[in-house]
N, C-alpha and C positions, 0 to 999 in steps of 0.2 A: 611710107616714110614717117608718117604720124606715129605709127606704133614702135618704130625705131627710137624716136625722141622720147616716148612714153617709157619705154623701157629702159634707156638710158637715165632718164630723171628718177625713176624707181630706184636702180641701182646705186646712183648718188645718194639719195636719201638713205637707202639702207646702209651704205657705208658710212654716212655722216652721224649715225646714231652715236657711234663710239666718241667721236669728237664732242658732240654735245653732253654724253655722259661724264667725261673727263672734266668738264667745266661746271658740272652741278655738284653741290655739295650734300647730296643724299646717299645713303648707303645702298649697297647692292641690292638688298631685299626689298627696300622700298621701290628702286627704280624697276626692278623685275615686276613687282605688284602693279605700278601704275602703267606701265609699257603693255601688258596683258590686260588690264582692266579697259585702257583706251583702246585697245583693238577690239574686244569684245562689245563695247559701246559702238563703236564703228560698224561692224557686223550688223548689229541690232538696227542702227540708224539706216543703214543702206537697204535691209531687208524690209523694213518698215516703208521707206521712201518707194522702192520699186514694187510694193506689193507682194513679196516673196517671203512673209514672216514664216510661213508654214516650212520652208526649207531648213529652219533652225530647229525641228523637231528631230531629236537624235534618234527616236524609235528604239529599236533593239540594240543598236550601238553606243548607248550611253556609257556602258564600261570602257569600252575601247577610246571613247572621247575624252573620258576623265583620264585615263592613263596618258593619252598623248598629251592633254593639258599639264599634266605633271611633269613629262618629259620637257615640255616647251617651256615650263617656268624654271625647270632645273637648268635649261640650257641659257636662258636669258640671266639668271642670277650667277651662273659660273662666268658668263661672258662678261657682265658688268663688274663682278669681282675681279675679273683678269684686268680690265682696264684700269680699276682702281688701285691694284697691287704692282701693276707693271707700267705699261704705256699704251698708248692708243695704236702705236704701229706694231707693237709686239703682239697685242690681243686680235688685231685684225689679221695680222699675216698666221697666226696659229689658227684662227677660225677659217680662213680661206683655205689654209693648206691642209686641213683635218681630212678631207676626202682623199688625199694623195697617200696618207699613211696607211 
C-alpha cells in the first residue's frame, strides 16, 4: 500500500510540472536548463547521502550518456515550449498520447 501511495504522488507531481510551468514567466530554454540542473544536483546529493557516489562514474558509457542527456534536454525544451505556446491540457495530452502514435 505504501508503494502505491508513493507511485501516485510521483505521478501527480510529474503531471503538475506543466501547471507550474504555465504560471512561471521564464522561457522554455531556461526552464529546461533549471529542470535538468535540479535533477542532476538531486542525483549527486542522493548519491552522497547514501554513500554511492561511485555509481555516478559513467566509465565507457560517457558518449551514450551525453547523447541521452541531449535527448532529455530537447524533450523538456519542446514540452515547455508546447505549454507556453498552447495550453497545459494540450501539451500534457500530446505528451501522454505520443506512445500511441
